[in-house]
C-alpha positions in Angstrom: 25.4 -68.2 -53.8 25.4 -70.3 -50.7 22.5 -72.6 -50.0 20.6 -72.0 -46.8 20.2 -74.9 -44.4 16.6 -75.9 -43.6 15.7 -77.1 -40.2 12.2 -78.3 -39.1 11.4 -79.2 -35.6 8.4 -79.8 -33.4 10.5 -79.9 -30.3 10.3 -76.9 -27.9 13.4 -74.7 -28.0 13.2 -72.7 -24.8 17.0 -72.9 -24.1 18.0 -71.3 -27.4 16.8 -67.7 -26.8 15.1 -65.6 -24.2 11.6 -64.8 -25.4 11.2 -61.1 -26.1 7.9 -59.3 -27.1 7.7 -57.8 -30.5 6.8 -54.1 -30.7 6.1 -54.1 -34.4 6.6 -56.1 -37.6 7.4 -54.1 -40.7 7.4 -55.5 -44.2 8.9 -53.3 -47.0 10.0 -53.5 -50.6 13.6 -52.4 -50.7 14.7 -50.2 -53.6 18.4 -49.7 -54.4 18.1 -45.9 -54.6 17.1 -43.7 -51.6 14.2 -42.0 -53.5 12.6 -45.4 -54.5 12.5 -44.5 -58.2 14.0 -47.8 -59.3 12.0 -51.0 -59.1 12.3 -52.8 -55.7 14.8 -55.7 -55.6 14.3 -57.2 -52.1 11.6 -57.7 -49.5 12.7 -56.7 -45.9 11.1 -58.1 -42.8 11.9 -55.9 -39.8 11.2 -57.0 -36.3 11.3 -54.4 -33.6 11.9 -55.8 -30.1 10.0 -54.1 -27.3 12.6 -54.6 -24.5 15.4 -53.4 -26.8 14.2 -50.0 -27.9 17.2 -49.4 -30.2 17.3 -52.9 -31.7 15.6 -54.2 -34.8 16.1 -57.5 -36.5 16.2 -57.3 -40.3 15.7 -60.3 -42.6 16.3 -59.6 -46.3 14.7 -61.8 -49.0 16.6 -61.5 -52.2 14.6 -64.0 -54.3 11.0 -65.0 -54.6 11.9 -68.6 -53.8 13.2 -67.8 -50.3 10.2 -65.6 -49.5 7.8 -68.3 -50.9 9.6 -70.9 -48.7 9.0 -68.8 -45.5 5.4 -68.1 -46.4 4.7 -71.8 -47.1 6.3 -72.9 -43.9 4.4 -70.3 -41.8 1.2 -71.4 -43.3 2.1 -75.1 -42.6 2.9 -74.3 -39.0 -0.2 -72.2 -38.6 -2.4 -75.1 -39.7 -0.5 -77.5 -37.4 -0.7 -75.3 -34.3 -4.2 -73.8 -34.9 -6.0 -76.4 -36.9 -9.4 -74.9 -36.1 -8.4 -71.4 -37.2 -10.4 -70.0 -40.1 -8.7 -70.4 -43.5 -6.6 -67.5 -44.7 -8.4 -65.0 -46.9 -5.7 -62.6 -48.0 -6.9 -59.3 -49.4 -4.1 -56.7 -49.6 -6.7 -53.9 -49.7 -8.2 -54.9 -46.4 -5.4 -55.6 -43.9 -7.0 -56.3 -40.5 -4.4 -54.7 -38.2 -1.9 -53.2 -40.6 -1.3 -49.9 -42.3 -0.3 -49.8 -45.9 2.1 -47.2 -47.4 4.1 -46.9 -50.5 6.1 -50.2 -50.7 5.5 -50.9 -47.0 3.1 -52.7 -44.6 3.4 -52.2 -40.9 1.8 -54.3 -38.2 2.1 -52.9 -34.6 1.1 -54.9 -31.6 -1.3 -57.1 -33.5 -2.3 -59.6 -30.8 
């Protein structure tokens, strides 16, 4: 398996992409069978772009290490950008702006 390249930067990157508003963020456990009878094997992060109604960007995490890396980096940048934000208190039974379904969490326009 190829190793991913890690890049960290505090430099603004406005010339890389146009900024598009997210319509929703979906997080799902992916199962290899369509009926979800087998255990999940991947975590999918699906970003739906508001300006592109037919476009979704999918990120598949195939190992706990890659998902843990993303979570740890997001937490690190959260602390750096918003140092006065309250600490994270994660309770999967009490999602503030999400809906839970079987193997799926959806966040829509959580601003």
